C-alpha positions as CSV (number, residue, x, y, z in Angstrom):
1,X,-6.7,-40.1,-1.9
2,X,-4.5,-37.4,-2.1
3,X,-2.3,-38.4,-4.9
4,X,2.1,-38.5,-4.5
5,X,2.6,-35.5,-6.4
6,X,-0.6,-33.9,-5.2
7,X,1.4,-34.6,-1.5
8,X,4.3,-33.8,-2.3
9,X,3.6,-30.5,-3.7
10,X,1.3,-29.5,-1.4
11,X,4.7,-29.9,1.1
12,X,6.7,-28.1,-1.6
13,X,4.2,-25.1,-0.5
14,X,3.9,-24.7,2.8
15,X,7.6,-24.6,3.1
16,X,7.9,-22.5,0.1
17,X,6.1,-19.6,0.3
18,X,3.1,-19.9,3.7
19,X,4.7,-17.5,5.4
20,X,3.5,-19.7,9.1
21,X,6.3,-22.3,8.4
22,X,9.4,-23.5,9.9
23,X,12.2,-21.2,7.3
24,X,14.1,-18.0,7.1
25,X,11.6,-15.6,6.2
26,X,14.9,-14.6,2.9
27,X,16.4,-18.5,2.7
28,X,17.9,-19.0,-1.2
29,X,16.3,-22.3,-1.0
30,X,12.8,-20.4,-1.1
31,X,13.3,-18.2,-3.6
32,X,14.9,-20.6,-5.7
33,X,11.6,-22.7,-5.7
34,X,9.0,-20.1,-6.5
35,X,11.3,-18.6,-9.2
36,X,11.4,-22.6,-10.9
37,X,7.8,-22.5,-10.7
38,X,6.7,-19.0,-11.6
39,X,8.9,-17.7,-13.5
40,X,10.6,-19.9,-15.6
41,X,8.4,-20.7,-17.4
42,X,8.6,-20.7,-21.7
43,X,5.7,-20.3,-24.1
44,X,5.7,-22.5,-27.1
45,X,7.1,-21.1,-30.0
46,X,3.7,-21.1,-31.5
47,X,3.2,-18.5,-29.2
48,X,4.1,-14.9,-28.9
49,X,3.3,-12.5,-26.0
50,X,2.6,-8.2,-25.7
51,X,2.8,-6.3,-22.8
52,X,0.4,-3.4,-24.1
53,X,-1.8,-0.7,-22.4
54,X,-5.2,1.1,-22.5
55,X,-6.0,5.0,-23.5
56,X,-6.9,5.0,-19.5
57,X,-3.6,3.7,-18.6
58,X,-4.3,0.2,-17.8
59,X,-1.8,-3.0,-18.3
60,X,-2.8,-5.5,-20.0
61,X,-0.1,-8.9,-21.8
62,X,-1.5,-10.6,-25.1
63,X,-0.5,-14.2,-25.7
64,X,-1.9,-14.8,-29.2
65,X,-0.7,-18.0,-31.8
66,X,1.2,-16.7,-34.0
67,X,0.2,-18.5,-36.7
68,X,-3.9,-17.3,-36.3
69,X,-3.7,-13.9,-34.8
70,X,-5.9,-12.5,-33.4
71,X,-9.4,-14.8,-33.6
72,X,-12.5,-12.3,-32.6
73,X,-12.0,-14.8,-29.3
74,X,-10.5,-13.6,-26.4
75,X,-10.4,-15.7,-22.7
76,X,-9.7,-11.5,-20.1
77,X,-8.0,-13.8,-17.3
78,X,-7.3,-11.8,-13.9
79,X,-4.3,-13.3,-11.8
80,X,-4.4,-14.4,-7.9
81,X,-1.5,-13.7,-5.5
82,X,-3.9,-11.3,-2.7
83,X,-3.6,-8.1,-5.1
84,X,0.2,-7.6,-3.4
85,X,1.3,-9.9,-5.8
86,X,2.3,-8.6,-9.6
87,X,1.6,-10.8,-12.9
88,X,4.0,-13.5,-13.1
89,X,5.2,-15.6,-17.0
90,X,3.5,-18.9,-15.7
91,X,0.3,-17.5,-16.3
92,X,1.3,-17.2,-19.8
93,X,0.8,-21.5,-20.2
94,X,-2.5,-20.8,-19.4
95,X,-3.1,-20.6,-22.7
96,X,-1.9,-22.7,-24.8
97,X,-4.8,-24.9,-23.4
98,X,-7.5,-21.8,-23.8
99,X,-6.2,-21.6,-27.4
100,X,-7.1,-25.6,-27.8
101,X,-9.9,-25.2,-25.9
102,X,-11.6,-22.0,-27.7
103,X,-10.6,-23.4,-31.4
104,X,-9.2,-20.5,-31.3
105,X,-8.3,-17.3,-28.7
106,X,-6.1,-14.7,-28.0
107,X,-6.1,-14.4,-24.1
108,X,-5.8,-11.2,-21.7
109,X,-4.5,-10.6,-18.9
110,X,-4.7,-8.3,-16.9
111,X,-1.7,-6.4,-15.1
112,X,-2.9,-4.2,-12.6
113,X,-1.2,-2.2,-9.9
114,X,-1.0,-4.0,-6.9
115,X,-1.2,-3.0,-3.4
116,X,-0.4,-1.7,-0.8
117,X,0.4,0.5,-2.7
118,X,-3.0,0.9,-4.7
119,X,-6.4,-0.4,-2.7
120,X,-9.7,-0.7,-3.8
121,X,-11.1,0.3,-6.1
122,X,-8.6,0.2,-7.9
123,X,-8.1,-3.1,-9.8
124,X,-11.7,-3.3,-10.1
125,X,-11.6,0.5,-11.9
126,X,-8.8,-1.3,-14.4
127,X,-10.7,-4.7,-14.7
128,X,-13.8,-1.8,-16.0
129,X,-11.4,0.0,-18.5
130,X,-9.4,-2.9,-20.0
131,X,-13.4,-4.5,-19.7
132,X,-14.6,-1.5,-21.9
133,X,-11.3,-1.2,-23.6
134,X,-11.6,-4.6,-25.6
135,X,-15.4,-4.6,-26.0
136,X,-15.5,-0.7,-28.0
137,X,-11.7,0.5,-28.7
138,X,-10.6,-3.0,-30.0
139,X,-14.3,-4.2,-31.7
140,X,-14.9,-7.8,-29.3
141,X,-18.1,-8.6,-29.1
142,X,-18.6,-9.2,-25.5
143,X,-19.9,-12.6,-26.5
144,X,-17.3,-13.6,-27.6
145,X,-15.0,-13.1,-24.5
146,X,-15.0,-15.5,-21.4
147,X,-13.9,-14.1,-18.3
148,X,-12.0,-15.4,-15.4
149,X,-9.4,-15.2,-12.8
150,X,-7.6,-17.7,-9.6
151,X,-8.0,-16.8,-6.1
152,X,-8.0,-12.8,-5.6
153,X,-8.6,-12.7,-9.1
154,X,-10.9,-14.7,-8.9
155,X,-12.4,-12.0,-6.9
156,X,-12.5,-9.0,-9.3
157,X,-13.7,-11.3,-11.5
158,X,-17.1,-12.1,-9.9
159,X,-16.7,-7.7,-8.1
160,X,-16.2,-7.1,-12.7
161,X,-19.3,-9.1,-13.1
162,X,-21.0,-7.4,-11.0
163,X,-20.4,-4.0,-11.6
164,X,-20.8,-4.9,-15.2
165,X,-25.1,-6.2,-14.8
166,X,-25.3,-3.0,-12.0
167,X,-23.9,-1.2,-15.0
168,X,-26.2,-2.8,-17.7
169,X,-23.9,-3.3,-19.8
170,X,-23.2,-6.8,-21.8
171,X,-21.8,-9.8,-20.3
172,X,-19.0,-12.3,-21.3
173,X,-20.0,-14.9,-22.8
174,X,-18.8,-17.0,-19.3
175,X,-16.9,-17.1,-16.6
176,X,-15.1,-19.5,-14.6
177,X,-13.6,-19.0,-10.8
178,X,-10.2,-20.4,-9.4
179,X,-10.0,-21.0,-5.6
180,X,-12.4,-17.7,-5.3
181,X,-11.3,-15.5,-2.5
182,X,-14.8,-14.3,-2.1
183,X,-15.5,-13.0,1.6
184,X,-13.1,-11.0,3.9
185,X,-15.2,-11.3,6.9
186,X,-13.5,-14.5,6.8
187,X,-16.7,-15.6,8.2
188,X,-17.0,-19.0,7.1
189,X,-16.9,-22.7,8.9
190,X,-14.0,-24.1,6.8
191,X,-12.1,-20.8,6.9
192,X,-11.7,-21.6,10.4
193,X,-11.5,-25.6,10.6
194,X,-9.2,-26.1,7.3
195,X,-6.9,-23.4,9.0
196,X,-4.6,-26.3,10.7
197,X,-3.9,-27.8,6.6
198,X,-4.4,-25.2,4.0
199,X,-0.8,-24.9,3.2
200,X,-1.2,-22.0,1.4
201,X,-2.3,-19.5,4.2
202,X,-2.9,-21.5,7.1
203,X,-0.3,-22.8,9.9
204,X,0.0,-26.9,10.1
205,X,-1.7,-28.4,12.9
206,X,-3.0,-25.2,14.6
207,X,-6.3,-23.7,15.8
208,X,-7.2,-20.0,13.9
209,X,-8.1,-18.2,17.6
210,X,-10.2,-15.4,17.9
211,X,-5.8,-13.6,18.2
212,X,-4.4,-15.3,15.0
213,X,-8.3,-14.5,13.1
214,X,-7.4,-10.8,13.9
215,X,-3.8,-10.5,12.9
216,X,-4.6,-12.4,10.3
217,X,-7.3,-10.1,8.8
218,X,-6.1,-6.6,9.7
219,X,-1.9,-8.0,8.5
220,X,-0.9,-7.8,4.2
221,X,-2.8,-10.2,2.9
222,X,-6.0,-7.8,3.1
223,X,-4.2,-4.7,2.5
224,X,-5.5,-4.1,-0.4
225,X,-8.7,-3.2,1.1
226,X,-7.7,-0.2,2.9
227,X,-10.4,1.6,3.9
228,X,-13.6,-0.8,2.7
229,X,-16.3,-2.6,3.5
230,X,-15.8,-5.8,4.1
231,X,-19.6,-6.6,3.4
232,X,-19.8,-4.6,0.3
233,X,-20.6,-7.3,-2.7
234,X,-17.3,-6.0,-4.9
235,X,-15.0,-6.9,-2.3
236,X,-17.0,-9.7,-0.8
237,X,-18.9,-11.4,-3.7
238,X,-19.7,-14.0,-1.4
239,X,-22.3,-11.1,0.1
240,X,-23.6,-10.6,-3.8
241,X,-27.0,-11.0,-5.6
242,X,-26.4,-13.4,-8.7
243,X,-29.6,-12.7,-11.0
244,X,-28.2,-12.2,-14.6
245,X,-24.9,-13.6,-14.8
246,X,-23.8,-16.3,-17.8
247,X,-22.6,-19.5,-17.1
248,X,-20.2,-20.0,-14.6
249,X,-17.8,-22.8,-14.1
250,X,-15.6,-23.0,-10.1
251,X,-13.5,-24.7,-8.9
252,X,-12.0,-25.9,-5.2
253,X,-10.0,-27.9,-3.2
254,X,-11.9,-29.2,0.1
255,X,-9.0,-28.5,2.5
256,X,-8.7,-24.8,1.1
257,X,-9.6,-22.6,3.9
258,X,-12.1,-20.1,1.3
259,X,-13.8,-24.4,0.2
260,X,-16.7,-23.0,2.1
261,X,-16.8,-19.1,0.3
262,X,-16.9,-21.2,-2.9
263,X,-20.1,-23.5,-2.0
264,X,-22.2,-20.5,-0.7
265,X,-21.3,-18.6,-4.1
266,X,-22.4,-21.8,-6.2
267,X,-25.4,-22.0,-4.0
268,X,-26.5,-18.4,-4.2
269,X,-25.9,-18.9,-8.0
270,X,-28.1,-22.0,-8.8
271,X,-31.6,-19.8,-6.3
272,X,-30.9,-17.8,-9.5
273,X,-31.2,-20.1,-12.6
274,X,-27.5,-19.3,-13.4
275,X,-25.5,-22.4,-14.7
276,X,-22.7,-23.4,-13.2
277,X,-20.7,-26.1,-12.1
278,X,-18.5,-26.8,-9.6
279,X,-14.9,-28.7,-9.7
280,X,-14.2,-30.5,-6.0
281,X,-11.0,-31.6,-5.5
282,X,-10.6,-33.5,-2.1
283,X,-7.3,-32.7,-0.3
284,X,-5.7,-30.2,-3.1
285,X,-4.8,-27.4,-1.4
286,X,-5.6,-23.6,-2.4
287,X,-4.7,-22.5,-6.8
288,X,-3.9,-26.6,-7.2
289,X,-5.6,-26.3,-10.6
290,X,-2.5,-23.9,-11.4
291,X,-0.2,-26.5,-10.9
292,X,-1.8,-28.1,-13.2
293,X,1.7,-29.5,-14.8
294,X,2.8,-30.4,-11.6
295,X,0.0,-32.4,-9.8
296,X,-2.9,-35.1,-11.4
297,X,-5.7,-33.7,-9.2
298,X,-5.3,-29.9,-10.7
299,X,-4.6,-31.4,-14.2
300,X,-7.9,-33.2,-14.2
301,X,-9.4,-29.8,-13.3
302,X,-7.6,-27.7,-15.1
303,X,-9.1,-30.2,-18.4
304,X,-12.7,-29.8,-16.9
305,X,-12.1,-26.6,-17.0
306,X,-11.3,-26.5,-20.6
307,X,-14.5,-28.7,-21.5
308,X,-16.0,-25.5,-19.8
309,X,-14.3,-23.0,-22.5
310,X,-15.1,-24.9,-25.3
311,X,-18.6,-25.5,-24.7
312,X,-19.4,-22.4,-24.0
313,X,-17.5,-21.5,-27.3
314,X,-19.4,-23.4,-29.4
315,X,-20.5,-21.2,-32.5
């Protein structure tokens, strides 16, 4: 049974983040809620962050613990937001859990350029540039890096893994995906079946008709695509081949339109003999793990993610 907090936050997401909800599009209350959730987080005093740029011009942020500094271990994270939204301060607090799970690591957040001004393959090129900068100029060993992301960031993480494998580059130690967005063709059963209960992207109580589907696929959420082929594995990793991938962790909620996209990628990984863990929470919404400090189900999955990081950063 979904927790009371889970139901409450689901309602608040529907009310304040879903463009289909019956609210004034730019209401002051909506902006106050989003600001409180995403922009008001403060790092504990023991941590500090800096904004940096690679020689290739790729922006990123680095979070370190001030009493340990750089440890040689890195958690490289790609944020979500349909490739349209920038990196918000709330992500930085993920770093404290990552640090503890990894027995000391710094967190690097790619601050990629956003659609619609920058379209595919801009973000993938920036991810590859940052990877090369970390493993060459900054001197981090690939096996001391764990890669992760949520939503569009999970899409980018999978795309980068495919690109690294295809370029015969050394893979990271492990990787994780929170509510991965993997199919730009929108062709899974859950994409249709969960439309009426996905509080982030769906429309409460409605059916995803063909007209609504086409409007969605041509809308702002997909603006990063440009003229890209929706079946290109670097765009839609659901079509990728997963041989040679590192150990993987996935989390997804059963109320997500993207639910089946995670399950299908997990099955492909298993078929390729890749060690994979899939954390499923009944009744949960898109990127519920990002709301771990507010939702019990998110906290449970977040701690299981930390267990995965801990297990893969064992010396």
